N, C-alpha and C positions, 0 to 999 in steps of 0.2 A: 608477483601476486601484490602489488600496490592496490590501494584503496583508490576508487574512481570518485566516489561520493560519500556523505555519511548523513546521518539523521541525529539530532540531539533528542533524546526522550523527554517528556513525552511527544511523540509525534502523532499527527491526525494520519488515518489510513489513506487518505487522498494523497498526502505528501509520500507515502511507501509508493503507492501505486505509479505516481510520477517518476519517481526515482528509478523503480524497474521497468518501467516501459522507456524512458530515456536510456537506460544501459542497453536494452534490448535492441532499441532502434540504431543507437550509434554503431553496435555491433554488427548491424544487417541482420539480425535475428528477428524472428515473430514468436509469439507466444500469449497465453493467456494467463491472467490474474484469477484465481479462484479464492472466493471470500467464503469460509465456512458459515453455514446456516446458522449455527449457533451463535456466533458473532454478530451475525444481522439481527437475530431476535433480541439480542441482549441491548444492542445499541438501539434498535427501534423503541424498548420500553424506556432507556434513558431519555430519548429525545421526546417521547410523549409526556414525561413527568416534567420536564423542563418548562 
């Protein structure tokens, strides 16, 4: 049960996506990453204010 990769907080959602997809691919797996709508709404609001 060793670690394959790690992220340092705070990390961008894109970094998490890349680590998960890389882990799936090197293990010959397929999958989907679902992002909650609430997160997307909150993130969109923050980006519009910036």
